[in-house]
VEXDREN-2710 file (C-alpha; in Angstrom, 1 decimal):
% VEXDREN-2710
k/r/px/py/pz
1/MET/-5.2/21.9/-15.9
2/PRO/-5.0/19.7/-12.9
3/LEU/-3.7/21.9/-9.0
4/VAL/-1.6/18.8/-8.6
5/THR/0.3/16.0/-10.9
6/THR/2.3/13.7/-10.2
7/ILE/6.5/12.9/-11.8
8/LYS/6.0/9.7/-12.5
9/GLU/10.2/9.6/-12.7
10/ARG/10.8/10.9/-8.9
11/CYS/7.6/8.9/-7.4
12/ARG/8.8/6.0/-5.4
13/VAL/5.3/5.0/-4.5
14/CYS/5.8/5.4/-0.6
15/TYR/2.2/5.9/-0.5
16/THR/2.7/9.0/1.6
17/CYS/0.6/11.0/-0.2
18/VAL/-2.2/8.7/-0.5
19/ARG/-2.5/9.0/3.9
20/GLU/-2.2/12.6/3.9
21/CYS/-4.8/13.2/1.0
22/PRO/-7.7/14.0/3.6
23/ALA/-10.6/13.5/-0.2
24/LYS/-8.4/10.6/-1.5
25/ALA/-8.0/12.1/-4.7
26/ILE/-5.2/10.0/-5.1
27/ARG/-4.8/6.5/-6.2
28/ILE/-1.7/4.0/-7.4
29/THR/-2.4/3.3/-10.9
30/ASP/0.4/0.5/-12.6
31/GLY/2.2/0.8/-9.5
32/GLN/2.4/4.9/-9.5
33/ALA/0.7/7.8/-7.4
34/GLU/-1.9/9.6/-9.9
35/VAL/-3.5/12.8/-8.6
36/ILE/-7.7/12.6/-9.7
37/PRO/-8.4/16.2/-10.6
38/GLU/-12.0/15.7/-10.3
39/ARG/-11.6/14.5/-6.9
40/CYS/-8.7/17.0/-5.8
41/ILE/-9.9/20.4/-3.3
42/GLY/-6.1/21.5/-3.5
43/CYS/-5.0/21.6/0.1
44/GLY/-1.7/20.8/-1.1
45/ASN/-0.9/18.0/1.8
46/CYS/0.3/15.6/-1.0
47/VAL/3.0/18.7/-2.1
48/ARG/4.1/19.2/1.6
49/VAL/4.4/15.9/3.0
50/CYS/6.3/14.3/-0.3
51/SER/10.0/13.9/0.4
52/GLN/11.3/13.0/-3.4
53/SER/9.3/16.6/-4.4
54/ALA/7.6/14.0/-6.9
55/LYS/4.4/16.4/-7.1
56/ARG/3.7/19.3/-9.7
57/VAL/1.8/22.6/-9.1
58/MET/-0.2/23.8/-11.8
59/SER/2.0/26.9/-12.6
60/SER/0.5/31.0/-13.3
61/ALA/3.5/32.3/-13.9
62/GLU/2.7/32.5/-17.9
63/ARG/-0.4/33.7/-16.7
64/VAL/0.4/36.6/-14.9
65/GLY/3.1/37.3/-17.9
66/GLU/0.4/37.6/-20.2
67/VAL/-1.2/40.4/-17.6
68/LEU/2.1/41.8/-17.2
69/GLY/2.5/42.6/-21.0
70/SER/-0.9/43.0/-22.4
71/GLY/-1.1/46.8/-21.3
72/ALA/-3.8/47.0/-19.3
73/ARG/-3.7/48.5/-15.1
74/THR/-2.2/45.6/-12.9
75/ALA/-2.7/45.4/-9.2
76/ALA/-0.9/42.7/-7.2
77/ILE/-2.8/41.8/-3.6
78/ILE/-0.5/39.9/-1.2
79/ALA/-1.8/37.5/0.7
80/PRO/-1.2/37.8/5.4
81/SER/1.1/34.9/5.0
82/PHE/3.5/36.8/3.3
83/PRO/6.0/37.8/6.7
84/ALA/6.5/33.6/7.2
85/GLU/7.7/33.1/3.8
86/PHE/10.0/36.7/3.2
87/THR/11.1/36.9/6.8
88/ASP/14.9/38.0/4.7
89/LEU/12.8/41.1/3.4
90/ASP/11.6/44.1/5.0
91/HIS/7.6/44.6/3.2
92/ARG/8.6/48.0/2.0
93/GLN/11.4/45.9/0.1
94/LEU/8.8/43.2/-0.7
95/VAL/6.5/45.7/-2.2
96/GLY/9.4/47.6/-4.2
97/MET/10.1/43.7/-5.9
98/VAL/6.2/43.1/-6.8
99/ARG/6.5/46.9/-8.3
100/ALA/9.8/46.2/-10.0
101/LEU/8.0/43.2/-11.9
102/GLY/5.6/45.1/-13.7
103/PHE/2.6/45.5/-11.1
104/GLU/1.5/49.2/-10.5
105/ILE/-0.6/48.9/-7.5
106/VAL/0.5/46.1/-4.3
107/SER/-2.6/46.2/-1.9
108/GLU/-2.8/44.0/1.2
109/VAL/-5.0/41.5/1.4
110/GLY/-5.5/42.1/5.1
111/PHE/-8.1/44.7/4.4
112/GLY/-10.0/42.8/2.7
113/ALA/-9.7/40.2/5.8
114/ASP/-10.8/43.0/7.8
115/LEU/-14.1/43.4/5.6
116/VAL/-15.1/39.9/5.7
117/ALA/-13.8/39.6/9.7
118/GLN/-16.7/42.5/10.3
119/ALA/-18.8/40.3/7.9
120/PHE/-18.8/37.0/10.2
121/ARG/-19.4/38.9/13.3
122/GLU/-22.6/40.4/11.7
123/LEU/-23.7/37.3/10.3
124/LEU/-23.0/35.7/13.9
125/GLN/-25.6/38.5/15.5
126/THR/-28.3/37.3/13.5
127/THR/-28.1/34.1/12.7
128/ASN/-31.9/33.3/13.4
129/GLY/-30.6/29.3/14.6
130/ARG/-29.0/28.7/11.5
131/ARG/-25.4/26.7/12.1
132/TYR/-22.6/28.3/9.3
133/ILE/-19.1/27.0/8.1
134/ALA/-16.8/29.8/7.6
135/THR/-15.9/29.7/3.8
136/SER/-12.4/31.9/3.8
137/CYS/-10.8/28.1/3.1
138/PRO/-10.9/27.3/-0.4
139/ALA/-9.8/23.9/-0.5
140/LEU/-12.7/23.7/2.9
141/VAL/-15.2/25.4/1.0
142/CYS/-14.9/22.3/-1.9
143/TYR/-14.5/19.7/0.2
144/VAL/-17.6/21.2/1.4
145/GLU/-19.4/20.9/-2.4
146/ARG/-18.2/18.0/-2.8
147/TYR/-17.9/15.5/-0.2
148/HIS/-20.7/16.6/2.0
149/ALA/-23.4/18.5/-0.3
150/ASP/-25.9/18.7/2.3
151/LEU/-24.0/21.3/4.2
152/VAL/-23.8/23.1/1.2
153/PRO/-26.3/25.4/2.6
154/CYS/-24.6/25.6/6.0
155/LEU/-21.5/27.3/3.6
156/ALA/-21.4/31.1/5.1
157/PRO/-22.5/33.3/2.1
158/ILE/-19.4/35.1/2.2
159/VAL/-16.4/35.9/0.1
160/SER/-13.2/35.1/0.6
161/PRO/-10.5/37.4/1.6
162/MET/-9.0/37.5/-1.6
163/VAL/-11.8/38.3/-3.9
164/ALA/-13.5/40.9/-0.9
165/MET/-10.3/42.5/-1.4
166/ALA/-9.7/42.3/-5.8
167/ARG/-13.3/44.2/-5.2
168/VAL/-12.1/46.6/-3.0
169/VAL/-9.0/47.3/-5.9
170/HIS/-11.7/47.4/-8.8
171/GLY/-13.8/49.9/-6.8
172/LEU/-11.3/52.0/-5.8
173/HIS/-8.9/51.5/-9.7
174/GLY/-11.5/50.4/-11.6
175/ALA/-13.0/47.6/-12.7
176/ASP/-10.7/47.3/-16.2
177/VAL/-7.9/46.4/-13.7
178/LYS/-6.7/43.5/-13.7
179/VAL/-6.0/41.9/-10.4
180/VAL/-3.4/39.3/-9.4
181/PHE/-3.7/37.0/-6.0
182/ILE/0.0/36.3/-4.4
183/GLY/0.1/33.7/-1.7
184/PRO/0.9/30.7/0.4
185/CYS/-2.2/28.4/-1.4
186/ILE/-2.5/26.0/-4.4
187/ALA/-6.6/26.1/-3.8
188/LYS/-6.6/29.7/-4.6
189/LYS/-5.7/28.6/-8.1
190/GLY/-9.1/26.7/-8.3
191/GLU/-10.6/29.1/-6.8
192/VAL/-10.0/32.1/-9.1
193/ALA/-10.7/29.3/-12.0
194/SER/-14.0/28.9/-10.3
195/GLU/-17.2/29.7/-13.1
196/LYS/-18.9/31.5/-10.3
197/LEU/-15.5/34.2/-9.7
198/LEU/-14.6/34.8/-13.4
199/GLY/-13.3/37.7/-13.8
200/GLU/-12.4/38.4/-9.8
201/VAL/-9.1/37.5/-10.3
202/GLU/-6.6/36.3/-13.2
203/ALA/-4.7/34.6/-11.8
204/ALA/-3.3/33.2/-8.4
205/LEU/0.6/33.2/-7.8
206/THR/2.3/31.2/-5.0
207/PHE/4.9/32.3/-3.0
208/ILE/7.3/29.8/-4.6
209/GLU/6.2/31.1/-8.3
210/LEU/7.2/34.9/-7.3
211/ARG/10.3/33.9/-6.0
212/GLU/10.9/32.1/-9.2
213/LEU/9.4/35.1/-11.4
214/PHE/11.9/37.7/-9.0
215/ALA/14.5/35.2/-10.3
216/ALA/13.3/35.0/-14.2
217/TYR/13.4/39.2/-14.1
218/GLY/16.5/39.7/-12.2
219/VAL/14.8/41.6/-9.4
220/THR/16.7/41.7/-5.9
221/PRO/16.0/44.1/-2.7
222/GLU/19.0/45.9/-3.4
223/THR/18.2/46.8/-7.3
224/VAL/14.3/48.0/-6.1
225/GLU/13.5/51.1/-4.5
226/PRO/11.4/50.5/-0.8
227/SER/7.6/51.1/-1.6
228/GLU/4.6/51.0/1.1
229/PHE/1.2/49.1/0.9
230/ASP/-1.1/51.2/-1.7
231/PRO/-4.3/51.7/0.6
232/PRO/-6.3/50.4/1.9
233/HIS/-4.3/49.2/4.4
234/ALA/-4.4/45.6/6.9
235/GLY/-6.0/45.8/10.3
236/ALA/-6.4/43.3/12.1
237/GLY/-7.5/40.9/9.2
238/ALA/-3.3/40.3/9.0
239/LEU/-4.1/37.5/11.6
240/PHE/-5.9/35.7/8.8
241/SER/-3.3/33.7/8.0
242/ILE/-3.5/32.3/11.6
243/SER/-5.4/29.7/12.9
244/ARG/-8.1/30.6/14.6
245/GLY/-6.7/34.2/13.2
246/MET/-10.3/35.5/11.7
247/LEU/-11.9/35.0/15.2
248/GLN/-9.8/37.5/16.9
249/ALA/-9.8/39.9/14.2
250/ALA/-14.1/39.1/14.0
251/GLU/-13.6/39.8/17.8
252/ILE/-15.3/37.0/18.2
253/SER/-14.9/34.3/21.2
254/GLU/-14.5/30.6/21.1
255/ASP/-15.9/29.9/24.2
256/LEU/-15.7/26.6/25.5
257/VAL/-18.5/26.8/27.7
258/THR/-21.0/27.9/25.4
259/GLY/-19.8/26.3/22.4
260/ASP/-21.8/28.6/20.0
261/VAL/-18.0/28.9/18.0
262/VAL/-15.2/25.7/16.9
263/ALA/-12.4/26.5/15.4
264/ALA/-10.2/23.6/13.4
265/ASP/-7.7/23.5/11.5
266/GLY/-5.4/20.5/9.6
267/ARG/-6.3/17.6/7.7
268/SER/-7.4/15.0/10.4
269/SER/-9.1/17.7/12.7
270/PHE/-10.9/19.5/9.7
271/VAL/-11.9/16.2/8.5
272/GLU/-13.7/15.2/11.7
273/ALA/-15.1/18.7/12.4
274/ILE/-16.7/18.6/9.0
275/LYS/-18.5/14.9/9.3
276/GLU/-19.5/15.8/13.6
277/PHE/-21.2/18.8/11.9
278/GLU/-22.9/17.4/9.8
279/THR/-24.3/14.4/12.2
280/GLY/-25.3/16.3/14.6
281/ASP/-22.7/16.1/16.7
282/LEU/-21.2/19.1/16.9
283/ASP/-23.8/22.0/17.5
284/ALA/-21.9/25.0/16.4
285/LYS/-23.7/28.4/15.6
286/LEU/-20.0/29.1/13.9
287/LEU/-17.4/26.6/12.6
288/GLU/-14.4/28.0/11.2
289/VAL/-12.2/25.5/10.0
290/LEU/-8.4/25.2/8.1
291/CYS/-7.2/22.1/5.6
292/CYS/-3.6/23.5/6.8
293/HIS/-2.3/24.3/10.5
294/GLY/-3.6/28.2/8.8
295/CYS/-2.1/29.5/6.0
296/VAL/1.1/30.1/7.2
297/THR/2.3/26.6/6.1
298/GLY/0.5/26.7/2.8
299/SER/2.2/24.4/0.2
300/GLY/2.9/27.3/-1.7
301/ILE/5.8/28.6/0.9
302/SER/9.5/27.8/0.2
303/SER/10.3/28.1/4.0
304/ASP/11.2/26.0/6.1
305/ALA/11.0/27.3/9.6
306/PRO/8.6/25.9/12.1
307/LEU/5.2/26.6/12.7
308/PHE/5.2/28.3/15.3
309/SER/8.3/30.2/14.0
310/ARG/5.8/31.1/11.3
311/ARG/3.2/32.2/13.4
312/SER/5.6/34.5/15.2
313/SER/6.6/36.3/12.1
314/VAL/3.2/37.6/10.8
315/SER/2.4/38.2/15.1
316/ARG/5.5/40.7/14.7
317/TYR/4.1/42.1/11.3
318/VAL/1.0/43.3/12.4
319/ARG/2.4/44.2/16.0
320/GLN/4.1/47.0/14.1
321/ARG/1.3/47.3/11.6
322/LEU/-1.1/48.7/14.2
323/ARG/1.5/50.4/15.7
324/THR/2.2/52.6/12.0
325/VAL/-1.4/52.9/11.0
326/ALA/-3.3/55.2/12.6
327/GLU/-7.0/53.7/14.5
328/ASP/-9.0/56.4/13.0
329/VAL/-8.3/56.4/9.0
330/TRP/-8.6/52.6/9.2
331/GLN/-12.0/52.9/10.6
332/GLN/-12.9/55.6/7.6
333/GLU/-11.2/53.3/5.2
334/MET/-13.7/50.7/6.8
335/GLN/-16.9/53.0/6.2
336/ARG/-15.9/53.5/2.8
337/PHE/-16.2/50.1/1.5
338/ALA/-18.4/49.1/3.9
339/GLY/-20.6/48.9/1.3
340/VAL/-18.7/46.7/-1.2
341/ASP/-20.5/43.2/-2.1
342/LEU/-19.2/40.6/0.3
343/SER/-21.3/38.0/-1.4
344/ARG/-21.7/35.1/-2.7
345/ALA/-23.1/31.7/-3.7
346/PHE/-22.1/28.2/-3.7
347/GLU/-22.9/24.7/-5.1
348/ALA/-22.6/21.2/-4.6
349/GLU/-20.8/19.5/-6.9
350/PRO/-20.9/15.9/-5.3
351/ARG/-17.8/13.1/-6.0
352/LEU/-19.4/10.9/-4.5
353/MET/-19.0/6.9/-5.7
354/ALA/-21.0/4.0/-5.3
355/GLU/-19.9/1.8/-2.5
356/PRO/-19.4/-1.9/-2.6
357/SER/-21.9/-4.4/-1.6
358/GLY/-21.1/-7.0/1.6
359/ASP/-20.6/-9.4/-0.6
360/GLU/-17.9/-7.4/-3.0
361/LEU/-16.2/-6.0/0.2
362/ALA/-15.8/-9.7/1.6
363/TYR/-14.7/-10.9/-1.5
364/ILE/-12.1/-7.9/-1.8
365/LEU/-11.2/-8.3/2.2
366/ALA/-10.7/-12.2/1.7
367/ARG/-8.0/-11.3/-0.6
368/MET/-5.8/-9.7/1.1
369/GLY/-6.0/-12.3/3.4
370/LYS/-8.9/-10.2/5.8
371/VAL/-11.7/-12.9/6.5
372/GLN/-12.2/-12.5/10.3
373/PRO/-13.0/-9.2/11.8
374/ASP/-10.6/-9.6/13.9
375/ASP/-8.0/-9.5/10.5
376/GLU/-9.1/-5.9/9.7
377/LEU/-6.3/-4.5/12.3
378/ASN/-6.8/-0.4/11.6
379/CYS/-3.9/0.5/11.0
380/GLY/-4.2/3.1/8.7
381/ALA/-0.7/2.4/6.8
382/CYS/-2.5/2.1/3.2
383/GLY/-3.9/5.5/4.1
384/TYR/-7.2/4.5/4.8
385/GLU/-8.8/5.0/8.5
386/THR/-9.8/1.6/8.4
387/CYS/-9.4/-1.8/6.3
388/ARG/-12.8/-1.6/5.0
389/GLU/-12.3/2.3/3.3
390/HIS/-9.4/0.7/2.0
391/ALA/-11.7/-2.6/0.4
392/SER/-13.9/0.1/-0.5
393/ALA/-11.6/2.2/-2.4
394/ILE/-9.9/-0.5/-4.3
395/HIS/-13.4/-1.3/-5.8
396/LEU/-13.5/1.6/-7.1
397/GLY/-10.3/1.9/-8.7
398/LEU/-8.7/4.4/-6.1
399/ALA/-6.6/1.8/-4.4
400/GLU/-4.6/-1.5/-4.5
401/SER/-4.0/-4.6/-2.6
402/GLU/-0.6/-3.8/-2.4
403/MET/-0.7/-0.6/-0.1
404/CYS/-2.1/-3.3/2.9
405/LEU/1.3/-3.2/4.7
406/PRO/0.5/-6.5/6.7
407/TYR/-1.2/-8.5/3.9
408/THR/2.0/-6.9/1.9
409/ILE/4.5/-8.0/4.6
410/GLU/2.8/-11.0/4.1
411/GLU/3.1/-11.7/1.1
412/LEU/6.9/-10.8/1.2
413/ARG/6.8/-13.8/3.6
414/ARG/5.6/-16.4/1.2
415/THR/7.4/-15.3/-1.6
416/LEU/10.0/-15.8/0.5
417/LYS/8.8/-19.3/1.6
418/GLU/7.9/-20.1/-2.6
419/LEU/11.8/-18.8/-3.3
420/ALA/13.4/-20.7/-1.0
421/SER/11.8/-23.6/-1.8
422/THR/12.2/-23.1/-5.3
423/GLN/15.9/-23.3/-4.2
424/GLU/16.1/-26.3/-3.0
425/ALA/14.2/-28.2/-5.1
426/LEU/16.6/-26.6/-7.8
427/MET/19.7/-27.9/-5.7
428/HIS/18.2/-30.7/-5.0
429/SER/17.3/-31.2/-8.3
430/GLU/20.9/-30.2/-9.9
431/LYS/22.5/-33.1/-6.9
432/LEU/19.9/-35.3/-8.3
433/ALA/20.6/-35.0/-12.1
434/SER/24.8/-35.0/-11.5
435/MET/23.8/-37.9/-9.5
436/GLY/21.1/-39.9/-12.3
437/GLN/24.2/-39.1/-14.7
438/LEU/27.0/-40.7/-12.7
439/ALA/24.5/-43.7/-11.5
440/ALA/22.8/-44.0/-15.7
441/GLY/26.6/-44.5/-16.4
442/ILE/28.1/-46.9/-13.3
443/ALA/24.7/-49.0/-14.0
444/HIS/25.5/-49.6/-17.3
445/GLU/28.9/-49.8/-17.0
446/LEU/28.1/-52.8/-14.1
447/ASN/25.1/-54.4/-15.8
448/ASN/27.3/-56.3/-18.9
449/PRO/29.5/-57.8/-16.1
450/LEU/26.7/-58.3/-13.8
451/GLY/25.3/-60.3/-15.9
452/VAL/27.8/-62.5/-16.8
453/VAL/28.5/-63.3/-12.9
454/LEU/24.6/-64.2/-12.4
455/MET/24.7/-66.2/-15.5
456/TYR/27.9/-68.3/-14.4
457/THR/26.8/-68.8/-11.2
458/HIS/23.5/-70.7/-12.0
459/ILE/25.7/-72.8/-14.8
460/LEU/27.9/-73.6/-11.7
461/LEU/25.0/-74.2/-9.4
462/ASP/23.2/-76.4/-11.7
463/GLU/26.3/-78.7/-12.7
464/ALA/27.0/-78.6/-9.3
465/PRO/27.3/-82.1/-7.2
466/LYS/23.8/-81.2/-4.3
467/ASN/26.7/-81.5/-1.7
468/ALA/29.8/-80.4/-2.9
469/GLY/31.4/-78.0/-0.2
470/ALA/31.5/-75.3/-2.8
471/THR/27.6/-75.4/-3.7
472/GLU/26.9/-73.1/-0.2
473/ASP/29.9/-70.4/-2.2
474/LEU/28.1/-70.4/-5.8
475/ARG/24.4/-69.9/-3.9
476/LEU/25.8/-67.2/-2.0
477/ILE/27.5/-65.3/-5.0
478/ALA/24.3/-65.9/-7.3
479/GLU/22.6/-64.1/-3.9
480/GLU/24.7/-60.9/-3.5
481/ALA/24.7/-60.8/-7.4
482/ASP/21.2/-60.6/-7.3
483/ARG/20.9/-57.6/-4.7
484/CYS/23.6/-55.8/-6.5
485/ARG/21.1/-56.3/-10.2
486/LYS/18.8/-54.9/-7.9
487/ILE/21.1/-51.9/-7.0
488/VAL/21.7/-51.6/-10.4
489/SER/18.0/-51.4/-11.2
490/GLY/17.1/-48.9/-8.7
491/LEU/20.5/-46.9/-10.0
492/LEU/18.7/-46.6/-13.6
493/ASN/15.8/-45.7/-12.3
494/PHE/17.0/-43.4/-10.4
495/ALA/18.5/-41.9/-13.3
496/ARG/15.5/-41.8/-15.3
497/GLN/13.0/-39.8/-12.7
498/SER/13.3/-36.4/-15.2
499/LYS/10.1/-35.8/-16.6
500/VAL/6.7/-36.0/-14.8
501/ILE/3.0/-36.7/-17.5
502/MET/0.7/-35.4/-15.9
503/GLN/-3.7/-36.5/-16.1
504/PRO/-6.5/-36.3/-13.7
505/THR/-5.9/-38.9/-11.1
506/ASN/-8.7/-40.0/-8.5
507/THR/-5.8/-40.1/-5.7
508/CYS/-7.9/-42.6/-3.6
509/GLU/-7.9/-45.2/-6.1
510/LEU/-4.5/-44.6/-6.4
511/VAL/-3.4/-45.4/-3.0
512/SER/-6.0/-48.2/-2.8
513/ARG/-4.7/-49.7/-5.7
514/CYS/-0.9/-49.1/-4.9
515/LEU/-1.5/-51.0/-1.2
516/GLN/-3.5/-54.1/-2.8
517/THR/-0.1/-54.4/-5.0
518/SER/2.3/-54.0/-2.3
519/PRO/0.9/-55.6/0.9
520/ALA/2.2/-55.2/4.2
521/PRO/3.3/-57.7/5.8
522/ALA/0.8/-59.8/8.4
523/ASN/1.6/-58.5/11.6
524/VAL/0.8/-54.9/10.3
525/GLU/-2.2/-53.6/10.3
526/VAL/-3.3/-51.3/7.7
527/ASP/-5.8/-47.8/7.9
528/LEU/-6.8/-46.5/5.3
529/ARG/-9.3/-43.0/5.4
530/CYS/-9.9/-41.3/2.1
531/ASP/-11.5/-37.8/3.2
532/LEU/-11.7/-36.0/-0.4
533/ASP/-14.3/-34.8/-1.3
534/ASN/-13.2/-34.5/-5.1
535/PRO/-10.1/-37.1/-5.1
536/VAL/-9.3/-36.0/-8.9
537/ALA/-6.1/-34.0/-9.0
538/SER/-3.4/-33.5/-12.2
539/LEU/-0.7/-35.6/-11.7
540/ASP/1.5/-38.3/-12.7
541/PRO/0.1/-42.1/-12.3
542/ASN/3.2/-44.0/-12.3
543/GLN/5.7/-41.8/-10.3
544/ILE/3.0/-41.0/-7.2
545/THR/2.9/-44.6/-7.2
546/GLN/6.5/-45.2/-6.9
547/VAL/6.8/-42.8/-3.9
548/LEU/3.9/-44.4/-1.8
549/THR/5.6/-47.9/-2.7
550/ASN/8.4/-46.0/-1.4
551/LEU/6.8/-44.8/1.6
552/VAL/4.8/-47.5/2.6
553/THR/7.6/-50.1/2.6
554/ASN/10.0/-48.0/4.4
555/ALA/7.0/-47.7/7.2
556/CYS/6.8/-51.7/7.3
557/ALA/10.1/-51.8/7.4
558/ALA/9.9/-49.6/10.2
559/MET/7.8/-52.5/12.1
560/PRO/9.8/-55.8/12.4
561/ASP/7.8/-56.3/15.2
562/GLY/4.1/-54.5/13.7
563/GLY/2.5/-52.1/14.7
564/THR/-0.5/-49.6/12.4
565/LEU/0.2/-48.7/8.9
566/THR/-2.2/-45.7/8.5
567/VAL/-2.3/-43.8/4.9
568/ARG/-5.1/-41.1/5.1
569/CYS/-6.2/-38.8/1.6
570/GLU/-7.3/-35.0/1.9
571/GLY/-7.2/-31.9/1.0
572/ASP/-8.8/-28.4/-0.1
573/GLU/-10.0/-26.5/-3.6
574/THR/-5.7/-26.2/-4.4
575/HIS/-4.2/-29.2/-2.7
576/VAL/-4.6/-33.0/-2.2
577/ARG/-2.0/-34.1/0.8
578/ILE/-1.5/-37.7/1.2
579/SER/0.3/-38.7/4.6
580/VAL/1.7/-41.8/5.5
581/THR/1.9/-43.0/9.7
582/ASP/3.6/-46.0/10.9
583/THR/4.0/-47.1/14.6
584/GLY/7.7/-47.5/14.4
585/VAL/11.4/-47.0/15.8
586/GLY/11.3/-44.0/14.6
587/ILE/14.0/-41.6/12.8
588/PRO/16.4/-39.7/15.4
589/GLN/16.8/-35.9/15.1
590/ASP/20.2/-35.8/13.9
591/HIS/18.8/-38.1/10.5
592/LEU/15.9/-36.0/9.6
593/GLY/17.8/-33.7/7.7
594/LYS/19.8/-36.0/5.8
595/ILE/17.0/-38.9/4.6
596/PHE/16.6/-37.2/1.3
597/GLU/20.2/-37.7/0.0
598/PRO/20.7/-39.7/-2.3
599/PHE/22.6/-43.3/-0.8
600/PHE/21.9/-42.6/2.7
601/THR/19.9/-45.0/5.0
602/THR/19.2/-45.9/8.1
603/LYS/19.1/-50.4/7.2
604/GLU/20.9/-52.3/7.9
605/THR/23.7/-53.2/4.9
606/GLY/22.4/-54.9/2.0
607/LYS/19.3/-54.1/3.5
608/GLY/18.9/-50.8/1.2
609/THR/19.9/-48.7/-1.2
610/GLY/19.3/-45.0/0.3
611/LEU/17.7/-44.5/-3.2
612/GLY/14.1/-44.7/-2.3
613/LEU/13.6/-41.5/-0.6
614/ALA/15.1/-39.1/-2.8
615/VAL/13.7/-40.4/-5.9
616/THR/10.8/-40.2/-3.9
617/TYR/11.6/-36.2/-3.2
618/GLY/12.4/-35.6/-6.8
619/ILE/9.4/-37.2/-7.7
620/VAL/7.3/-34.9/-5.3
621/LYS/9.4/-31.7/-6.4
622/MET/8.6/-32.7/-9.9
623/HIS/5.0/-32.4/-9.4
624/ARG/5.2/-28.5/-7.6
625/GLY/4.9/-30.2/-4.4
626/ASP/6.3/-30.7/-0.8
627/VAL/6.7/-33.7/1.3
628/ASN/7.3/-33.3/4.9
629/VAL/8.4/-35.8/8.0
630/ALA/7.4/-36.2/11.5
631/SER/9.1/-38.6/13.9
632/ASN/9.8/-39.9/17.2
633/ALA/12.4/-42.4/18.2
634/ASP/12.3/-41.6/21.7
635/PRO/10.0/-43.8/23.9
636/ASN/9.7/-41.3/26.7
637/ALA/9.1/-38.2/24.6
638/GLY/5.9/-40.5/23.3
639/PRO/4.7/-43.1/20.9
640/THR/7.5/-43.5/18.7
641/GLY/6.1/-43.3/14.7
642/THR/6.9/-41.4/11.9
643/THR/4.3/-39.5/9.3
644/PHE/5.4/-38.6/6.1
645/ALA/2.8/-35.8/4.2
646/VAL/2.8/-35.7/0.9
647/THR/1.4/-32.4/-0.4
648/LEU/0.5/-32.0/-4.2
649/PRO/-1.2/-28.9/-6.1
650/ARG/-4.7/-30.1/-7.8
651/ASN/-3.8/-28.6/-10.9
652/GLY/0.1/-29.3/-11.3
653/ARG/1.7/-25.8/-10.4
654/ARG/2.2/-24.5/-7.0
655/SER/-0.4/-22.3/-5.1
656/PHE/0.1/-20.3/-2.3
657/GLU/-2.8/-18.3/-2.5
658/ASN/-7.0/-20.0/-1.9
659/ILE/-8.3/-16.8/-3.7
660/GLU/-7.2/-15.5/-7.3
END
């Protein structure tokens, strides 16, 4: 059974556990943090940092219940960090409560730590040039075995204080005694289950689980008789739960001049120390490393007291014990159990995965918008030290692109931009639809009487004498009626813009044909540029022709005294862009926000209907494209003129991302 699992209902996918996991044993799958059992080292960082209590630790309560109900003799060995958890209890009250659960023997792991400290002192005196890593922390041992297999020979061949004390108990009370460890460490559960240590300890309870057992059995300080620990009693080994406590117990000095002994603790420091020890940058003879900031901060502790408060609680208890435990008695016990076998072997269990190739890594990075080295911010928000480590984890299936905060922010920005554009298009579409319905109704109602007016006006013109005074009036009526007919025709065209028929179209040929069918005035020079390697795009050629006709007509109308009309086709793999630029009078800034509104025009009365750009905008938006305008109407600010740029997706749908 996995040491740690995720309670999916509570997980808010904040990536905190991913960031804090030194083994990168947590992956995000389907939007949920999932602990990978074969990579987990049991350090408990994820449990400690999860504000939502979304991590569940494997329970040993059921197994302990089986041990207590088996009828066999049982022993509880309690870790030296217990003063940091049970600050409200005297140690004798705690021992009495543990006995009330059914344990016959209750001993201190601190004495096992004394034996281990002595073993390390002797090992350091006979290193013969070898370098060692202390093995008191089971999470550290697991980390080395799985992720730094080359360092396994450097693991000191000495058992942890828990195993040492279990062997003392078995030697003192018999091999049939079932031993249960009680402490702050989740990794102890994994150590107990190790094939190399089977039978040493039956189960490992955390302090949190012990409190739950007290509650389940109705055990309280008031209902038990205080009791002392069973001998042998701990000496300075009770300091093991504090960072560098092993060195003090072993009377080993962390000399900063010689550098023979180096201690490190905490998630970041222990990982860095192991890396430097492996590369040789750290050449210490003994590296004493803890995954936590001492066992007093283990994930199996329920106390929320600050670190140094917990340390003080342990230190106070040790001072008290050293005053009450006779030195000569402790020395005799140390000599008595000097022959206990404290050796053990370690075996590499590599968990390293194949790294992605350079091209695979580059592809993943580019997918997150990291094309250039400067794009790799290495901010660490994803839980990985560098962007390349994150990309490698994505390749291995341990992470997702969305874990990158800058990428996610950029995606949100793009999404907001797309939503804003879609909303704008929808509002414009609704406005056009309403105006179209109104326009269609008006156009049909006007068409019949307008046709009668035109018909009878032309009849009267044909019958009237050429020099009659009414002839000019009739001609004016005919011209204005004909202009009304064109307006009605424009209204009908405006009302019909409701559907696009996409088909592969050569954009350059379409633009060229449009310019031929709608020639510019003689005083306007036309410059057509086609910079498309692939001019084919999926669009409605008839409607895009109408768009171009409207833009070219407006551009020519803006240059009554002549000028240059530049039409340019360009684009990339996902979009084509057609721009129409004139050197005319320009559009005033206060008009730019209104030019796509139906019936708004800057032309003189009778020269425009105000529907051309509205129809253009509607057609472009129905193609999932964008139309942008840039204009200068102030000669003092530079050359006047206007550019309309129409951007259309090649495949007929919007795409904000070049890489799928």
